[in-house]
KOLLOZA-920679 format. One record per residue (C-alpha): x, y, z; residue in three letters. Coordinates in steps of 0.1 Angstrom, whole numbers, plus 5000, padded with zeros to 4 digits. Each point is the difference from the previous one (the first is absolute). Last residue first. Layout:
N
XYZALA;...
//
This chain:
260
736680105681THR;500249895036ALA;502949785011GLY;500950215031VAL;497050215010PRO;499350344985HIS;497550175022THR;501049805031GLN;503750054992LEU;499450374996SER;498450005034GLN;503149845015MET;502350274986PHE;497750285011GLY;499949855035ARG;503849975000ILE;500550354989GLU;497650145026ALA;501849805027ALA;503450144989VAL;498750364999GLN;498349985034ASP;502949825016ALA;502650254991HIS;502249995031GLY;499449635008LEU;499249854965PHE;503250184988PRO;502349765018ALA;503350044983HIS;499750374998GLY;497350224985GLY;500350374993GLY;498549964965ALA;498549654997ILE;501149854967ASP;497549784981LEU;501149744974HIS;497649804979ARG;500649644988GLY;497949814975GLN;502849844979PRO;502650025028VAL;503550114993LEU;499150375003ALA;498749945035ALA;503549875010ALA;501750324986GLU;497550225019ARG;500749825033VAL;503850034993GLY;499750374993ALA;498050045032PRO;503249905019PRO;499449715025VAL;501850075033LEU;500450385000ARG;496350074990ASP;499550374994ARG;497749964970ARG;498149725017GLY;499149734976SER;496849834990ILE;499949734973TRP;496549904989LEU;499649674982SER;497649854974PRO;500149624997VAL;501949794975SER;503550035014LEU;502249844973ALA;502250304994PRO;500550045038LEU;501049655010ALA;503650034987ALA;500550295024ARG;499649785030LEU;503550055015ASP;500449905036SER;503550015015GLN;500350305024GLU;496350045009LEU;499649635004LEU;503149985021VAL;498750285022LEU;496849815005GLY;501849685010GLN;502050205026GLN;496750155014LEU;498549655000ALA;502949875021ALA;499750295025PRO;496349935005ALA;497950325000PRO;499350135035GLU;496450005013GLY;496850114983ARG;500250375009ALA;503849984997TYR;500550204968LEU;496750195001THR;500950285024GLN;503450044984LYS;498350014965LEU;497650275011THR;502750225016ARG;502049964968LEU;497150114979GLU;499250305021ALA;503650114999ARG;500549944963ALA;496950184987HIS;501750184971GLU;501749674994SER;503850014996GLY;500849755027ILE;496949785007THR;501149644992ASP;503650085009LEU;498950105035ALA;498249665002LEU;503349834991PHE;501950195027ARG;497349895025GLU;500449644989LEU;503850025004THR;499750155035GLY;497749715011ARG;502249724988TYR;503550155008ASP;502949774992GLN;498349724980GLN;497750254983LEU;503150214990GLU;501349724978SER;496649964982GLY;499750374996PHE;503450004983GLN;498949734976SER;496950214991PHE;501950324992VAL;503049824984VAL;498049934969PRO;500050374991GLU;496550144998VAL;497750024969ALA;499650194967HIS;502949854981MET;498749674987TRP;502149884971ASP;503450035016ASN;498549915034GLY;498350185029ARG;498049825027VAL;496349985006PHE;498949794970ARG;496449934990PRO;499050355012THR;498150135031ALA;499250345014ALA;496349904998ILE;499149734975MET;496349944992ALA;499449694980LEU;496849874983GLY;497949694999ARG;502449775019VAL;498249664999GLN;501549964965ALA;502949845019SER;503849975001LEU;501350334984ALA;497450205020ALA;501149825032ALA;503750094993GLN;499050364994LEU;498150025033ALA;502849835019PHE;502650244986LEU;497750295007GLY;500049915037GLY;503650105002LEU;499050364992SER;496250015003TRP;497949744982GLY;496450034989LEU;498249704985TRP;496750024982VAL;497949705008ALA;498949644993PRO;499349875035PRO;502649975028THR;501549715020ARG;501549784973ALA;501450314982LEU;501750115032ILE;501649655005GLU;501249994964HIS;501550355003ALA;501849905032ALA;501449684986PRO;501150174967GLN;501650325014LEU;501849885031ALA;499550115035LEU;500049645013PRO;496849805008ILE;499349885035ALA;498650335012ALA;501350115034ASP;500050374994ARG;496849994980SER;498350235025TYR;502450284991GLY;502849884977HIS;501949674998GLY;497949894970PRO;498250294984LEU;497050165019ASP;497450044973VAL;497150245000LEU;497149884979HIS;497750304993LEU;496549964988GLN;499450334982HIS;497850315000HIS;499550085037ALA;503449855008SER;501850244977LEU;500650325019ARG;500649875035GLU;501749694987VAL;502350224980LEU;501150205030PRO;500449675020ALA;502449854975PHE;502849965025VAL;497949755018GLY;500849744974GLY;503549955014HIS;503350185001LEU;503649874999ALA;500350034961TRP;496950124981GLY;496349925002HIS;497849794978ILE;496450104993LEU;497449784983VAL;497050184986LEU;496549854996PRO;497050174983PRO;497650115027GLY;500049975037SER;502350105029GLY;502449795020THR;502049684997VAL;503249945020GLU;502549754986ILE;502349835024HIS;502249734985MET;
//
């Protein structure tokens, strides 16, 4: 699995969303690398990890990233949030958790209303087999729709999508299954590290109410809603998101986990 390391300072592991790769975090790298050592992960089947031997599954990938990175705060965007949350449940090596447009469950249920209908991800899976590139572009549009900077964000995502090669079709299908079937809510009450949950107020994929609800289930969770933000607020509102992450990490250094 490809993990790029850049910058210096307290470490931060960043995990991207479906179909993208670590390069999508370029706006955060620009703003955080002077203060933090960034570990930018390409998930299996994505980017430079396209031919990785391990599957795009929560436990194998989380264990591999844990083995390849130091004790750190983990940041997960969208699908990447599932891997970050899984790692936090597995290991004390995760010192804090930053979740961007991510929740422990991405589909709606009787007891989890602030999410998308299950058919959304299964439909994308069917469409991928018929129109690979067109389906990816439609998903990128869904990432940005509603944001006050939607055009610029969509342009950036399109430029980024194939910058490290095409994502593997099998991994894309595995990722959609994870989004459709994963439910990590049971891990939230036991989460022993501070967490920051960032939502975009105009997000059409992960409603901010769902992010807020997830944060409320965590003992040390804090929710932040980015006004005008869509599903990728670190693109159109990079200054605000980077400042919040820096503040969150500084608070962990001032009050480290386990301190009295």
